Structures are given as C-alpha cells and as structure tokens.
VOMARRO-503236 format. One record per residue: residue number from 1; x, z, y of N, C-alpha, C in turn. Coordinates in nm, 2 decimals, padded with zeros to 4 digits. Layout:
<recs>
(NUM,(X,Z,Y),(X,Z,Y),(X,Z,Y)) ...
</recs>
This chain:
<recs>
(1,(-02.15,03.84,-00.66),(-02.23,03.75,-00.74),(-02.31,03.66,-00.66)) (2,(-02.37,03.71,-00.55),(-02.45,03.63,-00.46),(-02.36,03.52,-00.39)) (3,(-02.24,03.56,-00.35),(-02.15,03.46,-00.29),(-02.11,03.35,-00.39)) (4,(-02.10,03.38,-00.51),(-02.07,03.28,-00.61),(-02.18,03.18,-00.63)) (5,(-02.30,03.23,-00.63),(-02.42,03.15,-00.64),(-02.43,03.06,-00.52)) (6,(-02.41,03.11,-00.40),(-02.42,03.04,-00.28),(-02.31,02.93,-00.28)) (7,(-02.19,02.96,-00.32),(-02.08,02.87,-00.32),(-02.11,02.75,-00.42)) (8,(-02.16,02.78,-00.53),(-02.19,02.68,-00.63),(-02.30,02.59,-00.58)) (9,(-02.40,02.65,-00.52),(-02.51,02.57,-00.47),(-02.47,02.48,-00.36)) (10,(-02.38,02.53,-00.27),(-02.33,02.44,-00.16),(-02.25,02.33,-00.22)) (11,(-02.16,02.35,-00.32),(-02.08,02.25,-00.38),(-02.17,02.14,-00.45)) (12,(-02.27,02.19,-00.52),(-02.36,02.09,-00.59),(-02.44,02.01,-00.48)) (13,(-02.48,02.08,-00.37),(-02.56,02.01,-00.27),(-02.47,01.90,-00.20)) (14,(-02.34,01.93,-00.18),(-02.25,01.84,-00.11),(-02.23,01.72,-00.21)) (15,(-02.21,01.75,-00.33),(-02.18,01.64,-00.43),(-02.31,01.55,-00.44)) (16,(-02.42,01.61,-00.44),(-02.55,01.53,-00.45),(-02.56,01.45,-00.32)) (17,(-02.54,01.51,-00.21),(-02.55,01.44,-00.08),(-02.45,01.32,-00.07)) (18,(-02.33,01.34,-00.12),(-02.23,01.24,-00.12),(-02.26,01.12,-00.21)) (19,(-02.33,01.16,-00.32),(-02.37,01.05,-00.42),(-02.48,00.97,-00.35)) (20,(-02.57,01.03,-00.28),(-02.68,00.96,-00.21),(-02.63,00.87,-00.10)) (21,(-02.53,00.92,-00.02),(-02.48,00.85,00.09),(-02.39,00.73,00.04)) (22,(-02.33,00.74,-00.07),(-02.25,00.64,-00.13),(-02.10,00.65,-00.11)) (23,(-02.05,00.77,-00.14),(-01.91,00.80,-00.13),(-01.84,00.71,-00.23)) (24,(-01.72,00.66,-00.20),(-01.65,00.58,-00.29),(-01.62,00.66,-00.42)) (25,(-01.61,00.59,-00.53),(-01.60,00.66,-00.66),(-01.47,00.73,-00.67)) (26,(-01.36,00.68,-00.61),(-01.23,00.75,-00.62),(-01.24,00.89,-00.55)) (27,(-01.30,00.90,-00.44),(-01.31,01.02,-00.37),(-01.40,01.12,-00.45)) (28,(-01.50,01.07,-00.51),(-01.59,01.16,-00.59),(-01.52,01.21,-00.71)) (29,(-01.44,01.13,-00.77),(-01.36,01.18,-00.88),(-01.26,01.29,-00.84)) (30,(-01.20,01.27,-00.72),(-01.11,01.37,-00.67),(-01.18,01.50,-00.64)) (31,(-01.30,01.49,-00.58),(-01.37,01.62,-00.55),(-01.42,01.68,-00.68)) (32,(-01.46,01.60,-00.78),(-01.51,01.66,-00.90),(-01.39,01.72,-00.98)) (33,(-01.28,01.67,-00.97),(-01.16,01.72,-01.04),(-01.13,01.86,-00.99)) (34,(-01.13,01.88,-00.85),(-01.10,02.01,-00.79),(-01.21,02.11,-00.83)) (35,(-01.33,02.07,-00.82),(-01.44,02.16,-00.86),(-01.43,02.20,-01.00)) (36,(-01.41,02.11,-01.09),(-01.40,02.15,-01.23),(-01.27,02.24,-01.26)) (37,(-01.16,02.21,-01.19),(-01.04,02.29,-01.21),(-01.07,02.43,-01.16)) (38,(-01.14,02.44,-01.04),(-01.17,02.57,-00.99),(-01.26,02.65,-01.08)) (39,(-01.36,02.59,-01.14),(-01.45,02.66,-01.23),(-01.38,02.71,-01.35)) (40,(-01.30,02.62,-01.41),(-01.22,02.66,-01.53),(-01.13,02.78,-01.50)) (41,(-01.06,02.77,-01.39),(-00.96,02.87,-01.35),(-01.03,03.00,-01.32)) (42,(-01.14,03.00,-01.25),(-01.21,03.12,-01.22),(-01.26,03.19,-01.35)) (43,(-01.30,03.11,-01.45),(-01.34,03.17,-01.58),(-01.22,03.23,-01.65)) (44,(-01.11,03.17,-01.64),(-00.99,03.22,-01.70),(-00.95,03.35,-01.64)) (45,(-00.96,03.36,-01.50),(-00.93,03.48,-01.43),(-01.03,03.59,-01.47)) (46,(-01.16,03.56,-01.48),(-01.26,03.65,-01.52),(-01.22,03.71,-01.66)) (47,(-01.18,03.63,-01.75),(-01.15,03.67,-01.89),(-01.02,03.76,-01.88)) (48,(-00.92,03.72,-01.80),(-00.80,03.80,-01.79),(-00.84,03.94,-01.73)) (49,(-00.92,03.94,-01.63),(-00.96,04.07,-01.57),(-01.03,04.16,-01.67)) (50,(-01.12,04.10,-01.75),(-01.19,04.18,-01.85),(-01.09,04.23,-01.96)) (51,(-01.00,04.14,-02.00),(-00.91,04.18,-02.11),(-00.81,04.28,-02.07)) (52,(-00.76,04.27,-01.94),(-00.66,04.36,-01.90),(-00.71,04.47,-01.81)) (53,(-00.83,04.50,-01.81),(-00.89,04.61,-01.73),(-00.83,04.75,-01.77)) (54,(-00.80,04.76,-01.89),(-00.74,04.89,-01.94),(-00.60,04.92,-01.88)) (55,(-00.53,04.81,-01.84),(-00.40,04.82,-01.78),(-00.40,04.82,-01.63)) (56,(-00.52,04.84,-01.57),(-00.54,04.84,-01.43),(-00.49,04.71,-01.36)) (57,(-00.51,04.60,-01.43),(-00.48,04.46,-01.38),(-00.61,04.40,-01.33)) (58,(-00.61,04.35,-01.21),(-00.73,04.29,-01.15),(-00.69,04.19,-01.05)) (59,(-00.74,04.07,-01.06),(-00.73,03.97,-00.96),(-00.87,03.95,-00.90)) (60,(-00.89,03.98,-00.77),(-01.02,03.96,-00.71),(-01.06,03.82,-00.71)) (61,(-01.19,03.79,-00.74),(-01.24,03.66,-00.74),(-01.33,03.65,-00.61)) (62,(-01.28,03.57,-00.51),(-01.35,03.55,-00.39),(-01.33,03.40,-00.35)) (63,(-01.37,03.37,-00.23),(-01.36,03.23,-00.18),(-01.22,03.18,-00.17)) (64,(-01.13,03.26,-00.12),(-00.99,03.22,-00.10),(-00.93,03.20,-00.24)) (65,(-00.95,03.29,-00.33),(-00.90,03.28,-00.47),(-00.95,03.15,-00.54)) (66,(-01.08,03.12,-00.52),(-01.14,03.00,-00.58),(-01.07,02.88,-00.52)) (67,(-01.05,02.87,-00.39),(-00.99,02.76,-00.33),(-00.85,02.74,-00.37)) (68,(-00.77,02.86,-00.38),(-00.63,02.86,-00.42),(-00.62,02.80,-00.57)) (69,(-00.71,02.85,-00.65),(-00.71,02.81,-00.79),(-00.75,02.67,-00.81)) (70,(-00.85,02.62,-00.73),(-00.89,02.48,-00.75),(-00.79,02.38,-00.71)) (71,(-00.70,02.42,-00.62),(-00.59,02.33,-00.58),(-00.47,02.34,-00.68)) (72,(-00.44,02.46,-00.72),(-00.32,02.48,-00.80),(-00.34,02.48,-00.95)) (73,(-00.46,02.52,-00.99),(-00.49,02.52,-01.13),(-00.43,02.63,-01.21)) (74,(-00.38,02.61,-01.33),(-00.32,02.72,-01.41),(-00.20,02.78,-01.35)) (75,(-00.11,02.70,-01.29),(00.00,02.76,-01.22),(-00.04,02.86,-01.11)) (76,(-00.16,02.83,-01.05),(-00.21,02.93,-00.95),(-00.25,03.06,-01.01)) (77,(-00.30,03.06,-01.14),(-00.33,03.18,-01.21),(-00.20,03.26,-01.23)) (78,(-00.09,03.19,-01.27),(00.03,03.25,-01.30),(00.09,03.31,-01.17)) (79,(00.07,03.24,-01.06),(00.12,03.29,-00.93),(00.05,03.41,-00.88)) (80,(-00.09,03.41,-00.90),(-00.17,03.53,-00.86),(-00.14,03.65,-00.95)) (81,(-00.11,03.62,-01.08),(-00.07,03.73,-01.17),(00.06,03.79,-01.13)) (82,(00.16,03.71,-01.10),(00.29,03.76,-01.06),(00.27,03.84,-00.93)) (83,(00.20,03.79,-00.83),(00.18,03.86,-00.71),(00.11,03.99,-00.73)) (84,(00.01,03.99,-00.82),(-00.07,04.11,-00.85),(00.02,04.22,-00.92)) (85,(00.11,04.17,-01.01),(00.19,04.27,-01.08),(00.31,04.32,-01.00)) (86,(00.38,04.23,-00.93),(00.51,04.27,-00.87),(00.49,04.31,-00.72)) (87,(00.40,04.25,-00.65),(00.39,04.28,-00.51),(00.29,04.38,-00.48)) (88,(00.17,04.38,-00.54),(00.07,04.47,-00.50),(00.08,04.60,-00.58)) 
</recs>
C-alpha cells in the first residue's frame, strides 16, 4: 500500500514538474495516456483478484506489474492471467 502511494506521488510530481518546465503537449499526452491506462488496468486486476480469490487466483500488484500493464493495457491483463493460470 505504501509503495502504491509513493509511486502515485512520484508520477504526479513528475507530471507537475514537466508542466512547469514546459514539456511539449504531445509528450504530455503520451505520458498521461500510459498513466491512465496503468491506473485502470491495476483497478481491473484488483477487482479480478477480489472476485477470483475463492479459486486461488491472484496476480500480484507491484511496480513491474504496473509498468507491464501501463504499456500493454487490457491485453496485458489477459497475458498475466494466462501466465498465472498455466505457468505458475
């Protein structure tokens, strides 16, 4: 929980800093797209973990998972689910 708060704080600080420095709008849109995609995917994984806890299904939410999901989006959730079911 503390790692999530620290990570969110760092991301918000970086976005605020880049706004003050004057980062081009295109780069800011790209960064915000990845951050938003990561937040939505982590919430979906949290809901999946909660809903499927009775079946011993669990995808750990950590920094690597957040980065993986922010790049891949929903297909990343499917990939992690398949890895969790068939490989682990």
